[in-house]
FIKOL-444392 format. One record per atom (N, C-alpha, C, O): x, y, z. Coordinates in steps of 0.2 Angstrom, whole numbers, plus 5000, padded with zeros to 4 digits. Atoms other than C-alpha are relative to their C-alpha. Layout:
N
XYZ/...
//
This chain:
323
500049924999/567458885332/500250025007/500149985012/499749964993/568258995345/499249995007/498649995006/500749994997/566958995362/499850085001/499350115002/500249905003/567059195359/499550014997/499150054999/500250015005/566259145342/499249995002/498750025000/500750024998/564959055350/499450025005/498850015004/500249964995/564559145363/499550094994/499050124994/500349915004/564259315349/499550014996/499250064995/500350055006/563359185338/499250025004/498750065002/500649994995/562059165353/499550045002/498950035002/500149954999/561959325358/499550044996/498950064997/500249975006/561759395343/499049994996/498650034994/500650035001/560059285339/499550015008/499049985008/500450004995/559259325354/500050105000/499550125003/500049954998/559459515353/500850024996/501350004998/499350005004/560759585339/500450065003/501050075001/499749934996/561259735349/500150015005/500650055007/499950004991/561159725365/500449964999/501049974997/499650085001/561859545365/500850034998/501050065003/499449975003/563459615356/500150045003/500750045002/499649944995/563759775368/500149955008/500649965011/500250054994/563259645383/500849965000/501249985004/499250025001/564759535377/500650034999/501150015002/499449955001/566059685371/500350005005/500849995006/499749994995/566059735388/500249955007/500449975013/499850064997/566259555396/500549994997/501049975000/499250035003/567659515384/500250085003/500650084998/499349955000/568559705390/500149975009/500649955011/500050014995/568059665407/500449945002/501049955004/499250044999/568959505408/500650004999/501049965002/499249995001/570459565400/500350065005/500950045006/499749974991/570759705416/500049925004/500449885006/499950044992/570259585429/500649925001/500849905006/499550054998/571459435422/500750004999/501149964998/499349984997/572959525425/500049985006/500249945009/500050004992/572459555441/499949935004/500049935010/500050064997/572159375445/500649974999/500749945004/499450025004/573859315436/500150025008/500149985012/499349974996/574759445450/499949985004/500449975008/500550024992/573559385465/500249925000/500249895006/500150054999/573959215461/500649965001/501249974998/499450014995/575059135473/500549924999/500349864998/499650055000/576559015471/500849985004/501250015006/499550014995/577758895478/500650024997/500650044991/499250015002/579558895475/500449965004/500549975010/499650054998/580758765478/500349974997/500249974991/499550015009/582158675470/499749935000/499649895005/500450055006/581258545459/500349984995/499949954992/499650015004/582558525448/499949924996/499849875000/500150065003/582358385434/500449945003/500949965006/499650064998/583058205438/500250004996/499850004990/499250045006/584658155428/500150064995/500550064990/499749935006/584658335419/500550055004/500550085009/499349964997/586258425421/500150075002/500750084999/500349935000/585858625427/500750035001/501049995004/499249955000/587558755427/499650065002/499150095000/499849954999/587858885438/500650054998/501150045000/499449985004/588959005429/499850065004/499350095004/500249924996/589359155442/500750044998/501250004999/499449925002/590859325436/499950045009/499450065011/499949924995/591359435453/500450055001/500950065003/499349955001/592259565451/500150065004/500050115003/499649974994/593059635466/500550045000/500950024996/499749964996/593759795473/500150005006/499749985010/499950024991/594659795489/500450064999/500950074994/499449945000/595459975494/500149975005/499849945009/499650024990/596859965511/500250044999/500550064995/499349974999/597460105518/500249965007/500049925011/499550034995/598960075526/500750035001/501250024998/499449934997/600260215534/499850054993/500250044988/500249935003/599260365524/499949954992/499449974989/499950035007/599560245506/499349964998/499149925002/500650015002/598060195498/499949944993/499749954988/500050085006/598259985489/499450014998/499050035002/500650035006/596959945476/500149924996/500449924991/499950075002/596859745473/499150004997/498650004999/500750025004/595559705458/500349934997/500849914994/500050085003/595059515457/499449994994/498950024994/500650055002/594059435446/500149915000/500649884998/500250085000/593259245449/499549984991/499150004988/500850035004/592259155436/500049924999/500549894997/499850055000/591958985436/498949985000/498450014998/500650055002/590358875436/500049965004/500549945005/500250065000/589558725444/499649995000/499150034999/500450025007/588758605437/499749915005/500049875008/500250064996/587258475447/499549974996/499349994991/500450045004/586258345441/499749945005/500049905008/500350024995/584958295452/499949904999/499649884994/499850084999/585358075456/499649975004/499749905004/500650044993/584158015469/499650055002/499850115004/500649974998/582458065473/499949975007/499749915008/500450064992/581958045493/499550045003/499650055009/500249935000/580858175494/500350075005/500550135003/499549924995/581458315509/500950004997/501350054995/499249995001/583358275505/500049954993/499849904992/499750035010/584058255485/500349985001/500650005006/499249995005/585758175479/500050054994/499750064990/499849965005/586458275469/500949974996/501449965000/499550015002/587958225457/500550075001/500050105001/499749955001/589258385457/500250024997/500649974998/499350004999/590558455450/500250084994/499950104990/499849945003/591758615445/500150014991/500750004989/499749975005/591758685427/500650044999/500950025004/499349965001/593458805422/499650015005/499150005006/499749984995/593958895437/500550054999/501150045000/499749945002/594659065432/500250065006/499750105008/500149944995/595459195444/500650034999/501150005000/499649935002/596259365439/500350065005/500050115007/499549934993/597359475452/500350074996/500750054991/499749945000/597959655449/499950045003/499450075003/499949934995/598759775460/500750014997/501149974994/499349945000/600159915457/500249974994/500849944994/499950005011/600159875436/500149935003/500349904998/499750095003/600559675440/499249964999/498749975003/500450015003/599459585432/499949895001/500349864997/499650065001/599259385437/499349944997/498749955000/500350035001/598259245429/499749945003/500149914999/500050094998/597659055437/499549984995/499150024994/500750055002/596458935428/499949954997/500249934992/500250095000/595958785426/500149984992/500449924991/499550005008/596458805405/500550005000/500850044996/499149975002/598058775407/500450004995/501050004994/499949995008/598158775389/500050054999/500150074993/500349925003/597658965390/500650025001/500750064998/499749954997/599059015400/500949964996/501249914995/499250055001/601159035396/500449985004/500949965003/499450044997/601758975411/499449985004/498950025004/500350014996/600858875423/500249985009/500749965011/499850014991/600858875444/499849955001/499549914997/500350054996/600458775457/499250014999/498949954999/500750004997/598558855459/499849974995/499549924995/500350065006/598158825442/499949944997/499449924994/499950075001/598758665441/499549965003/499249925000/500750014996/597358645457/499549974997/499249924997/500849995001/595958725449/500149964993/499749984989/500250035002/596358595435/499749935000/499349894997/499950094995/596458435444/499250015003/498749975004/500949974997/594658515452/499449994994/498849964994/500749985005/593758565435/499549924998/499849874998/500450105006/592458395427/500349965007/500249905008/500350104993/592658275444/499550025002/499350075004/500750034998/591158215450/500250015010/500750005012/500150024996/590858225467/499150015005/498650015001/500850065000/589158175478/499750075006/500050085011/500349954996/587958325486/499350005002/498949994997/500750025000/586458315496/499750075004/499950095009/500349954998/585258445498/499150025002/498749984999/500949995000/583358505504/499750024995/500150054991/500349955006/581958565493/500150065002/500150094997/500149965004/582158725499/500950025001/501350065005/499349985001/583958715493/500750035006/501250065004/499250004997/585158715508/500149944999/499849894998/499550054999/586558615509/500049955004/499949985010/500250044996/586558465518/500849975002/501149995007/499250025000/588258385516/500349984992/499949974987/499950005005/589558365503/500649965001/501049965004/499450075001/590558205499/500750004996/500650014990/499550015007/592258185489/500350054997/500650044992/499849975004/592658365486/500549995006/501149985004/499349984996/593558385504/500749954999/501249955003/499550045001/594758235496/500250034994/500850054994/499749975005/594958305480/500550085001/500950104997/499449934999/595758475486/500549965003/501149985002/499550014998/596758385496/500349984998/500849975001/499350035005/597558295482/500450054994/500950054992/499849925002/597658465473/500650055001/501050084997/499549984997/598358545485/500650015001/501050075001/499450025001/599858465485/500550024993/501050004991/499649985006/600258545467/500150115004/500450165001/499849944997/600258715481/500350015003/500249985008/499549984992/601558805492/499449995005/498849995004/500450024996/600958775507/499950075004/500350115002/500049954995/600358905522/499450015000/499150004995/500649984999/598858955531/499650054993/499150034991/500149945003/598559105519/499649944994/499149904994/500150065007/598358985502/499549965003/498949975002/500550034996/597458865514/499550024999/499049984997/500749974997/596158975519/499750024993/499050024993/500349975005/595959045500/499749944998/499149944997/500550035004/595758895492/499549955006/499449905003/500650014996/594358835506/499550055000/498950045002/500649935000/593359005505/499950004995/499350014995/500149995007/593558995485/499549915000/498949895000/500450105004/593258775480/500049965006/499649915006/500350064997/593158685495/499450015000/499050044996/500750015000/591658625504/499850075000/499350084996/500349964996/591358795512/500150064993/499650094993/500349965008/591658905493/499449974998/498950004996/500450025007/590658785484/499250015005/498750055003/500749994996/589158775499/499650075000/499050084999/500349945000/589158965499/499950034994/499350064994/500149995009/589158995480/499549974999/499050014997/500550045002/588058875477/499250025005/498750045002/500649975000/586758925490/499750085001/499350105004/500049945000/586859095486/499550024994/499350074993/500449975003/585759065473/499249955000/498749954996/500350035001/584758925479/499749995008/499250035007/500049934994/584458965500/499750074998/500050124999/500249955002/583259085493/499450005000/499150054997/500650015002/581659025494/499450025007/499550005013/500249984993/580359095506/499749945005/499949885003/500550074999/579258965516/499549995002/499249955006/501050025001/577458975511/500150024993/500650044990/500049965004/576759035497/500150064998/500450095003/499849945002/577059205488/499550004995/499249964992/500349995003/576159305478/500150104997/500250155000/499649945002/576759465466/499950065006/499450085009/499949944996/577459615478/500049925008/499849965012/499850034994/577659475493/500750025000/500950044995/499449994997/579259505502/500349955007/500049955013/499950064994/580159365514/500950024999/501350044995/499349974999/581859375522/500549915001/500349865003/499850074998/583259235523/500850065003/500950115002/499249954997/585159255532/500549964996/500449904996/499550025002/586559205523/500650015003/500650065006/499549985000/588459165526/500650014993/500749974989/500049945007/589159275511/500649954997/500949935002/499350025004/590759185498/500250064996/500250064990/499649975004/591659325496/500450025005/500550075007/499750034995/592759255509/500550075007/501050095010/499749944993/592759405522/499449955005/499149905004/500250054994/591959335539/499450065003/499350085008/500549954999/590359445536/498949954999/498849894998/500550064998/588359365538/499650064996/499650124997/500449955003/587159445525/499249965002/499149905003/500650054996/585059435531/500050064992/500250124992/500549965005/584059495512/499349975000/499149925002/500849994999/582459545508/499850004992/499950044987/500250025007/581659455493/499250024999/498750005002/500749995004/580259535484/499749964992/500149974987/500350025006/579159435470/499750074996/499250114997/500149925004/579259595456/499249974998/498749994998/500349985008/578359495442/500249934999/500849915000/500250085006/577859315435/499950014992/499550064991/499949985009/578159325414/500249914999/500749895001/500050045004/577959145405/500649955007/501149925006/499950064995/578359045421/500850025003/501149985005/499349984998/580159155425/499450065007/498950105007/500349954996/579859235440/500750075001/501350074999/499449965000/580759405443/500050035007/499450055009/500049984993/581359455462/500750065000/501250064997/499549954999/582059605469/500550015006/500150035011/499550004997/583559605480/500150035005/499650005007/500049984995/583959695497/500249995006/499849975010/499750034996/585159665507/500550025004/501050035001/499649964998/586459725523/500449965003/500249945008/499550004994/588059655529/500250005007/499950045011/500050004991/588559615547/500649985001/501049984996/499450034999/590159545555/499849935000/499249935003/499950074993/590159355560/500450015003/501050025002/499450024994/590559335577/500249965002/500649965006/499350084998/591059175577/500950014995/501449984996/499250055003/592359195564/500250114997/500350154992/499849924998/592759395569/500850015000/501150064997/499450014997/594459355574/500349974995/499949934993/499650075006/595859265561/500850035006/500950075010/499549974998/597759275563/500349994992/500349944988/499749985007/598759345547/500950025002/501250075004/499049984999/600859315547/500249995007/500750025010/499749994993/600859275564/499750055004/499950055010/500349944997/599759415570/499150015001/498950054996/500549984995/598059425580/499750074994/499950134993/500549955002/596759515569/499550005001/499349945001/500649995000/595159585573/499850034997/499850094997/500549965005/593959615559/499350015001/499049975004/500749945003/592159745554/499849994997/500050024992/500349975007/591159745542/499250024999/498950005004/500549995002/589659815535/499950024997/500250074995/499949975007/588859855519/499349954999/499149915003/500550015002/587359825507/499949964994/500549934992/500050045006/586759725493/499450024998/499050055001/500449975002/585659765481/499849964991/500349934988/499950035007/584959685462/499749975001/499449965006/500350075001/584159575455/500049924997/500549914993/500150075004/583559375449/499349994998/498750015000/500450025003/582659275438/500049945001/500649925000/500150084997/582059095445/499549974996/498950004995/500450035005/581158965432/499349985006/499549935010/500450024997/579458945443/500049915002/500049895008/500250075000/579358765439/500649955004/500749895004/498950054997/581358705447/500150055005/500450045010/499549954995/581658845456/500750024997/501150035001/499249985004/583158875444/500350045000/499950074997/500049945003/583859025444/500550024994/501150014993/499950005010/584059085426/500550055000/500950044995/499649935002/585159265430/499950035006/499550025011/499949954996/585559375440/500650045001/501150024998/499549945002/586659555444/499850035009/499350045013/500050004989/587059575465/500750094999/501150104995/499549934998/587959755468/500150005008/499650015012/500050004995/588859725483/500350065003/500650094999/499849935000/589259905496/500549975005/500249945009/499950024993/590559855510/500650045002/501050074999/499449954995/591559945524/500249975003/499949915003/499750034994/592559885537/500850025004/501150075006/499149974999/594359865544/500349965004/500049935009/499750064996/595559765552/500650035004/501050075004/499449954994/596459795568/500349925004/500149865006/499250034997/598259725573/499749985007/499250015008/499749994992/598359685592/500950034999/501350024995/499450004997/599759745599/500649954998/500449905001/499550065001/601459615594/500650054998/500750114998/499349974998/603259635593/500050034990/500350084990/500149965004/603159685575/499750054999/499850094994/500449935002/601759805578/500150015008/499949975012/500150034993/602059845594/499450065002/499350065008/500649934997/600659995597/499549974996/499049984999/500750015001/599459895586/500050044991/500450064988/500049965006/598659945569/499550004997/499349954997/500550005004/597159985560/499850024996/499650084996/500249985005/596759965542/499449994996/499249944994/500549995003/595260055535/500149954993/500649944990/500350045009/594459935519/499350014998/498850005001/500950005005/593059975506/500149934996/500649914994/500150085007/592559805494/499450034997/499050055001/500650025005/591259815481/500449974995/501049984994/500350055002/590759675472/499450024994/498950064994/500650005008/589759655454/499949904998/500049874993/500350095002/589059455455/499550024994/498950054994/500450035004/588359405439/500149934998/500549894996/500250105001/587459235437/499750004995/499450054992/500350025006/586859155422/499849895001/499849855005/500050084999/586358965418/500449984993/500549924991/
//
């Protein structure tokens, strides 16, 4: 017999009318208080993946970049579809070791009516370019990563050598090398993974609590994100997190060289969206983020542009995360 039924029988034996009324009030009161207690309960969020189990982080980035040059607007749309697989292979307290790999990698670029698709799934392509061959060499190949319990990547081993070997299939050039590094190299891998792992608070939190984190974002631009995360709810072991962020230029990477010309970049913007996290493991199960970024690229006076030039740039990103 259920505990509530035992109580009802016992109280009825004492006073059939008043006892049942008191029990009803008690049950109703408990029903009102219990959700409040749950929302006030503090939880700790850390990266606590099951040893030997493979976890997948799939991300789709849809990006539109608008530039104005000499009065003409140029719009470039790109779509990046990729996944990262990680499996804990050594548990060592503060720092754990993971086996990692890329799943399929697809990059689509559209500009001025022309569309180019590059994919590690070379069998799906009409013609295979060098970048697709490089992606194919990287997909489903294991390398090693160490991460802290707070989801911060400490070291990546084996990926640099894989990228160097894959790059032998790609026409050389500083622009291409930079693009590869920022997307699938150590730098790109770290930023993409930490977008969903370096997000945890440094103490236990309850529904309604907020905390902030600073990250170098993975959109190929020299910007730093300061994001505020708010725990909105917890249901069936899954936490819903509200994300609000701002972007600013990374002062250490604001100057670059493009086609032999020195350029200074400036960007600012906002990020908004939500994530859901499995509380027991800290793994992000879904996410939907929107970025609005504005800025410019200023070329110093040179032989090609004697008076220099400033190009206004606007970037809009949508990032969808799933497992």
